[in-house]
KENULUM-579709 format. One record per residue (C-alpha): y, z, x negated; residue number from 1. Coordinates in Angstrom, 2 decimals, m for minus. Example, Ala and Ser with C-alpha at 12.3 -4.5 7.8 and 13.67 -1.06 7.14 Angstrom:
! KENULUM-579709
<r v="m4.50" w="7.80" u="m12.30" k="1"/>
<r v="m1.06" w="7.14" u="m13.67" k="2"/>
//
This chain:
! KENULUM-579709
<r v="19.73" w="26.04" u="8.13" k="1"/>
<r v="18.77" w="23.69" u="10.96" k="2"/>
<r v="17.55" w="21.05" u="8.50" k="3"/>
<r v="15.56" w="23.71" u="6.65" k="4"/>
<r v="14.00" w="24.82" u="9.93" k="5"/>
<r v="12.79" w="21.30" u="10.74" k="6"/>
<r v="11.55" w="20.80" u="7.18" k="7"/>
<r v="9.43" w="23.92" u="7.63" k="8"/>
<r v="8.20" w="22.47" u="10.94" k="9"/>
<r v="7.13" w="19.24" u="9.21" k="10"/>
<r v="5.33" w="21.19" u="6.49" k="11"/>
<r v="3.57" w="23.51" u="8.94" k="12"/>
<r v="2.56" w="20.67" u="11.28" k="13"/>
<r v="1.19" w="18.63" u="8.36" k="14"/>
<r v="m0.79" w="21.63" u="7.13" k="15"/>
<r v="m2.16" w="22.29" u="10.62" k="16"/>
<r v="m3.14" w="18.63" u="11.07" k="17"/>
<r v="m4.90" w="18.58" u="7.71" k="18"/>
<r v="m6.85" w="21.74" u="8.54" k="19"/>
<r v="m7.75" w="20.39" u="11.96" k="20"/>
<r v="m8.90" w="17.05" u="10.57" k="21"/>
<r v="m11.01" w="18.71" u="7.88" k="22"/>
<r v="m12.64" w="20.98" u="10.47" k="23"/>
<r v="m13.83" w="17.98" u="12.49" k="24"/>
<r v="m16.33" w="16.90" u="9.81" k="25"/>
<r v="m19.12" w="18.86" u="8.16" k="26"/>
<r v="m17.87" w="17.87" u="4.69" k="27"/>
<r v="m14.31" w="18.97" u="5.43" k="28"/>
<r v="m11.77" w="18.14" u="2.74" k="29"/>
<r v="m14.44" w="16.34" u="0.70" k="30"/>
<r v="m14.35" w="13.47" u="3.19" k="31"/>
<r v="m10.79" w="12.64" u="2.11" k="32"/>
<r v="m12.28" w="11.60" u="m1.23" k="33"/>
<r v="m15.60" w="10.16" u="m0.06" k="34"/>
<r v="m14.06" w="7.88" u="2.55" k="35"/>
<r v="m11.86" w="5.87" u="0.13" k="36"/>
<r v="m14.61" w="5.95" u="m2.51" k="37"/>
<r v="m17.07" w="4.32" u="m0.10" k="38"/>
<r v="m14.38" w="1.79" u="0.79" k="39"/>
<r v="m13.95" w="0.92" u="m2.90" k="40"/>
<r v="m17.70" w="0.72" u="m3.57" k="41"/>
<r v="m18.14" w="m1.82" u="m0.75" k="42"/>
<r v="m15.46" w="m4.12" u="m2.14" k="43"/>
<r v="m16.77" w="m3.76" u="m5.68" k="44"/>
<r v="m20.29" w="m4.70" u="m4.60" k="45"/>
<r v="m19.04" w="m7.71" u="m2.62" k="46"/>
<r v="m16.48" w="m9.09" u="m5.07" k="47"/>
<r v="m17.69" w="m7.69" u="m8.39" k="48"/>
<r v="m21.46" w="m7.97" u="m8.09" k="49"/>
<r v="m22.39" w="m10.41" u="m5.32" k="50"/>
<r v="m19.55" w="m12.94" u="m5.59" k="51"/>
<r v="m19.05" w="m12.23" u="m9.31" k="52"/>
<r v="m15.32" w="m12.80" u="m9.13" k="53"/>
<r v="m14.55" w="m9.95" u="m11.47" k="54"/>
<r v="m13.00" w="m10.04" u="m14.93" k="55"/>
<r v="m13.25" w="m7.64" u="m17.86" k="56"/>
<r v="m12.78" w="m4.04" u="m16.68" k="57"/>
<r v="m12.88" w="m5.36" u="m13.12" k="58"/>
<r v="m13.92" w="m2.03" u="m11.60" k="59"/>
<r v="m10.87" w="m0.26" u="m13.02" k="60"/>
<r v="m8.69" w="m3.23" u="m12.07" k="61"/>
<r v="m10.02" w="m3.13" u="m8.50" k="62"/>
<r v="m9.86" w="0.65" u="m8.05" k="63"/>
<r v="m6.20" w="0.82" u="m9.07" k="64"/>
<r v="m5.30" w="m1.86" u="m6.55" k="65"/>
<r v="m7.34" w="m0.32" u="m3.74" k="66"/>
<r v="m6.05" w="3.22" u="m4.26" k="67"/>
<r v="m2.42" w="2.09" u="m4.25" k="68"/>
<r v="m3.00" w="m0.15" u="m1.24" k="69"/>
<r v="m4.85" w="2.46" u="0.84" k="70"/>
<r v="m1.93" w="4.89" u="0.50" k="71"/>
<r v="0.47" w="2.21" u="1.72" k="72"/>
<r v="m1.75" w="0.87" u="4.50" k="73"/>
<r v="m2.91" w="4.21" u="5.89" k="74"/>
<r v="0.56" w="5.72" u="6.10" k="75"/>
<r v="2.27" w="2.69" u="7.67" k="76"/>
<r v="m0.61" w="2.18" u="10.10" k="77"/>
<r v="m0.88" w="5.84" u="11.12" k="78"/>
<r v="2.88" w="6.25" u="11.31" k="79"/>
<r v="3.30" w="3.35" u="13.72" k="80"/>
<r v="1.88" w="5.44" u="16.56" k="81"/>
<r v="3.36" w="8.77" u="15.47" k="82"/>
<r v="6.23" w="9.09" u="17.97" k="83"/>
<r v="4.03" w="7.87" u="20.80" k="84"/>
<r v="1.40" w="10.37" u="19.74" k="85"/>
<r v="3.93" w="13.20" u="19.96" k="86"/>
<r v="4.57" w="12.63" u="23.67" k="87"/>
<r v="2.93" w="15.92" u="24.68" k="88"/>
<r v="5.13" w="18.06" u="22.45" k="89"/>
<r v="8.37" w="16.16" u="23.03" k="90"/>
<r v="8.05" w="16.65" u="26.81" k="91"/>
<r v="7.66" w="20.42" u="26.38" k="92"/>
<r v="10.30" w="21.30" u="23.79" k="93"/>
<r v="13.04" w="19.51" u="21.89" k="94"/>
<r v="11.93" w="18.25" u="18.48" k="95"/>
<r v="13.80" w="15.61" u="16.45" k="96"/>
<r v="11.57" w="12.58" u="16.82" k="97"/>
<r v="11.78" w="11.80" u="13.10" k="98"/>
<r v="9.55" w="14.84" u="12.60" k="99"/>
<r v="6.48" w="12.97" u="13.90" k="100"/>
<r v="6.41" w="10.14" u="11.32" k="101"/>
<r v="7.41" w="12.58" u="8.57" k="102"/>
<r v="4.32" w="14.66" u="9.33" k="103"/>
<r v="2.14" w="11.54" u="8.97" k="104"/>
<r v="3.87" w="10.64" u="5.71" k="105"/>
<r v="3.26" w="14.12" u="4.30" k="106"/>
<r v="m0.40" w="14.36" u="5.39" k="107"/>
<r v="m1.26" w="10.96" u="3.92" k="108"/>
<r v="0.61" w="11.86" u="0.73" k="109"/>
<r v="m1.62" w="14.94" u="0.33" k="110"/>
<r v="m4.76" w="12.85" u="0.85" k="111"/>
<r v="m3.56" w="10.23" u="m1.61" k="112"/>
<r v="m2.89" w="12.88" u="m4.26" k="113"/>
<r v="m6.58" w="13.87" u="m4.22" k="114"/>
<r v="m7.79" w="10.29" u="m4.57" k="115"/>
<r v="m5.21" w="9.38" u="m7.21" k="116"/>
<r v="m6.18" w="12.39" u="m9.31" k="117"/>
<r v="m9.81" w="11.26" u="m9.25" k="118"/>
<r v="m8.73" w="7.72" u="m10.20" k="119"/>
<r v="m6.86" w="9.05" u="m13.23" k="120"/>
<r v="m9.91" w="11.09" u="m14.25" k="121"/>
<r v="m12.15" w="8.03" u="m13.92" k="122"/>
<r v="m9.80" w="5.90" u="m16.02" k="123"/>
<r v="m9.79" w="8.54" u="m18.76" k="124"/>
<r v="m13.59" w="8.65" u="m18.76" k="125"/>
<r v="m13.69" w="4.84" u="m18.79" k="126"/>
<r v="m11.74" w="4.82" u="m22.05" k="127"/>
<r v="m8.20" w="4.17" u="m20.85" k="128"/>
<r v="m6.24" w="6.77" u="m22.76" k="129"/>
<r v="m2.90" w="8.32" u="m21.89" k="130"/>
<r v="m0.09" w="6.45" u="m23.59" k="131"/>
<r v="3.69" w="6.45" u="m23.72" k="132"/>
<r v="3.86" w="4.23" u="m20.63" k="133"/>
<r v="2.56" w="7.15" u="m18.55" k="134"/>
<r v="6.15" w="8.39" u="m18.60" k="135"/>
<r v="6.91" w="5.62" u="m16.10" k="136"/>
<r v="4.09" w="6.60" u="m13.73" k="137"/>
<r v="6.10" w="9.18" u="m11.70" k="138"/>
<r v="8.81" w="6.57" u="m11.18" k="139"/>
<r v="6.33" w="3.99" u="m9.87" k="140"/>
<r v="4.86" w="6.62" u="m7.54" k="141"/>
<r v="8.36" w="7.46" u="m6.33" k="142"/>
<r v="9.22" w="3.80" u="m5.72" k="143"/>
<r v="6.07" w="3.30" u="m3.67" k="144"/>
<r v="6.74" w="6.51" u="m1.75" k="145"/>
<r v="10.27" w="5.41" u="m0.85" k="146"/>
<r v="8.97" w="2.02" u="0.31" k="147"/>
<r v="6.28" w="3.71" u="2.40" k="148"/>
<r v="8.80" w="6.09" u="3.99" k="149"/>
<r v="11.15" w="3.24" u="4.91" k="150"/>
<r v="8.48" w="1.04" u="6.47" k="151"/>
<r v="6.74" w="3.93" u="8.25" k="152"/>
<r v="9.97" w="5.13" u="9.83" k="153"/>
<r v="10.81" w="1.58" u="10.88" k="154"/>
<r v="7.55" w="0.88" u="12.71" k="155"/>
<r v="7.55" w="4.40" u="14.19" k="156"/>
<r v="11.05" w="3.79" u="15.57" k="157"/>
<r v="10.19" w="0.45" u="17.18" k="158"/>
<r v="6.64" w="0.88" u="18.53" k="159"/>
<r v="7.61" w="3.16" u="21.48" k="160"/>
<r v="9.86" w="0.36" u="22.78" k="161"/>
<r v="7.56" w="m2.49" u="21.72" k="162"/>
<r v="3.96" w="m1.14" u="21.97" k="163"/>
<r v="2.42" w="m4.50" u="21.07" k="164"/>
<r v="4.13" w="m4.21" u="17.69" k="165"/>
<r v="1.36" w="m1.77" u="16.72" k="166"/>
<r v="m1.22" w="m4.57" u="16.91" k="167"/>
<r v="1.06" w="m7.01" u="15.09" k="168"/>
<r v="1.63" w="m4.37" u="12.41" k="169"/>
<r v="m2.12" w="m3.97" u="11.88" k="170"/>
<r v="m2.60" w="m7.74" u="11.58" k="171"/>
<r v="0.28" w="m8.07" u="9.12" k="172"/>
<r v="m1.15" w="m5.27" u="6.99" k="173"/>
<r v="m4.53" w="m7.02" u="7.03" k="174"/>
<r v="m2.95" w="m10.28" u="5.84" k="175"/>
<r v="m0.89" w="m8.47" u="3.22" k="176"/>
<r v="m4.05" w="m6.81" u="1.93" k="177"/>
<r v="m5.31" w="m10.15" u="0.62" k="178"/>
<r v="m1.89" w="m11.19" u="m0.68" k="179"/>
<r v="m1.13" w="m8.15" u="m2.84" k="180"/>
<r v="m3.21" w="m8.99" u="m5.89" k="181"/>
<r v="m5.87" w="m6.37" u="m5.28" k="182"/>
<r v="m8.68" w="m8.74" u="m6.31" k="183"/>
<r v="m6.76" w="m10.94" u="m8.73" k="184"/>
<r v="m3.92" w="m10.78" u="m11.22" k="185"/>
<r v="m0.61" w="m12.43" u="m10.44" k="186"/>
<r v="m0.87" w="m14.35" u="m13.70" k="187"/>
<r v="m3.95" w="m16.17" u="m12.35" k="188"/>
<r v="m1.85" w="m17.87" u="m9.67" k="189"/>
<r v="m0.34" w="m21.28" u="m10.38" k="190"/>
<r v="3.04" w="m20.73" u="m12.01" k="191"/>
<r v="4.95" w="m22.58" u="m9.31" k="192"/>
<r v="3.63" w="m20.16" u="m6.66" k="193"/>
<r v="4.15" w="m16.93" u="m8.58" k="194"/>
<r v="7.78" w="m16.37" u="m7.41" k="195"/>
<r v="6.53" w="m16.37" u="m3.80" k="196"/>
<r v="3.69" w="m14.00" u="m4.65" k="197"/>
<r v="6.08" w="m11.49" u="m6.22" k="198"/>
<r v="8.24" w="m11.42" u="m3.11" k="199"/>
<r v="5.57" w="m9.00" u="m1.86" k="200"/>
<r v="6.69" w="m5.49" u="m2.93" k="201"/>
<r v="3.11" w="m4.20" u="m3.05" k="202"/>
<r v="2.08" w="m6.95" u="m5.46" k="203"/>
<r v="4.73" w="m5.70" u="m7.89" k="204"/>
<r v="3.81" w="m2.05" u="m7.40" k="205"/>
<r v="0.08" w="m2.63" u="m7.93" k="206"/>
<r v="0.83" w="m4.64" u="m11.06" k="207"/>
<r v="3.07" w="m1.83" u="m12.32" k="208"/>
<r v="0.22" w="0.68" u="m11.94" k="209"/>
<r v="m2.13" w="m1.61" u="m13.87" k="210"/>
<r v="0.41" w="m2.19" u="m16.63" k="211"/>
<r v="0.70" w="1.56" u="m17.14" k="212"/>
<r v="m2.86" w="2.74" u="m16.55" k="213"/>
<r v="m4.82" w="m0.11" u="m18.14" k="214"/>
<r v="m2.52" w="m1.67" u="m20.72" k="215"/>
<r v="m0.17" w="1.18" u="m21.67" k="216"/>
<r v="2.71" w="m1.21" u="m21.01" k="217"/>
<r v="6.04" w="m0.61" u="m19.33" k="218"/>
<r v="6.30" w="m1.98" u="m15.78" k="219"/>
<r v="8.76" w="m4.62" u="m14.62" k="220"/>
<r v="11.81" w="m2.39" u="m14.19" k="221"/>
<r v="13.96" w="m4.99" u="m12.45" k="222"/>
<r v="11.32" w="m5.51" u="m9.74" k="223"/>
<r v="10.95" w="m1.75" u="m9.24" k="224"/>
<r v="14.72" w="m1.30" u="m8.91" k="225"/>
<r v="14.85" w="m3.97" u="m6.21" k="226"/>
<r v="11.92" w="m2.39" u="m4.33" k="227"/>
<r v="13.49" w="1.06" u="m4.60" k="228"/>
<r v="16.73" w="m0.33" u="m3.18" k="229"/>
<r v="14.81" w="m1.96" u="m0.34" k="230"/>
<r v="12.96" w="1.29" u="0.40" k="231"/>
<r v="16.15" w="3.35" u="0.41" k="232"/>
<r v="17.90" w="0.84" u="2.70" k="233"/>
<r v="14.94" w="0.83" u="5.11" k="234"/>
<r v="14.78" w="4.62" u="5.09" k="235"/>
<r v="18.48" w="5.03" u="5.89" k="236"/>
<r v="18.43" w="2.33" u="8.56" k="237"/>
<r v="15.21" w="3.53" u="10.19" k="238"/>
<r v="16.25" w="7.19" u="10.10" k="239"/>
<r v="19.51" w="6.24" u="11.79" k="240"/>
<r v="17.62" w="4.16" u="14.36" k="241"/>
<r v="15.33" w="7.06" u="15.26" k="242"/>
<r v="18.25" w="9.46" u="15.44" k="243"/>
<r v="20.28" w="7.14" u="17.65" k="244"/>
<r v="17.39" w="6.78" u="20.09" k="245"/>
<r v="16.27" w="10.40" u="19.85" k="246"/>
<r v="17.19" w="11.17" u="23.47" k="247"/>
<r v="15.65" w="7.93" u="24.76" k="248"/>
<r v="12.09" w="8.42" u="23.51" k="249"/>
<r v="11.12" w="11.13" u="26.08" k="250"/>
<r v="12.52" w="8.94" u="28.88" k="251"/>
<r v="10.82" w="5.79" u="27.62" k="252"/>
<r v="7.44" w="7.32" u="26.78" k="253"/>
<r v="5.42" w="8.49" u="29.82" k="254"/>
<r v="3.90" w="11.94" u="29.88" k="255"/>
//
C-alpha cells in the first residue's frame, strides 16, 4: 500500500508539473512539439542543406536520431538536479527522495511520446511503411527507457553530494551527442574503429530505431540485451544508493 501511495504521488506530481509548465507559455502543450521540431530543423538546415553532409533520406535519418537522443539527453540532464530541486518539499514533509527523479522521468516520457508519435506519422507520410520489424519497436523503446532510468537515478543520487557533477554531466552529454551516430551511420566509420563506436549504448539504440523504422530490419538483439542488462544494473544500484542516503539528503542540502 505504501509503494502504491508513492506511485500515486509520482503520477500526481508529474501531472501537476506538466500542467504548470504548459501554463507558462501561450502555446501550452503545443510547445512540447514545436521546441524539438525547431531543434531538428536547425540541424537539418546546417548539416543537410548548408554543409550538404546528408545521404539519401537524410531528413528521416536525422530526425530518428535526434528524437531518440533528445529523450535521453533531456531526462538525464533534468534528472541530475531533481533531488536538489526538491529541497523545499523534503524540508517540510518526508518524501522518499527517489520520487524526485522519477517525476522527471515520467514528465519527459510524456513529452517524448508526443514527439515520437509525430515522428512515426512523418515516416509513414514519407513512404516508410509499417513492416514486421515494428514488432521489435516496443522492445527498443523499453531498452532505452531502462537505460534512461538507470543513468538518471545515478546522476540524481550523486549530484547533491558532488554539485559540480551537474556541469560535468552536461559536458559529457554534449560530447556524447556527436559520438552517437546522429549525423552519420556507424557503417561509415573505419572498420577498425567501429567496435569503439558501438561501446556507446545510444549509438546502438539509435541504429536499432533506424533499422526498424527505415529498413524494416530486425535490430541487433545481442547489443540490446547488453544495454538492457546495463540499464537494469544501473537502476538497481542507483535506487539502492538513493535509498541508503535517503536520510542524508535533507541534512546535506541547505534549505
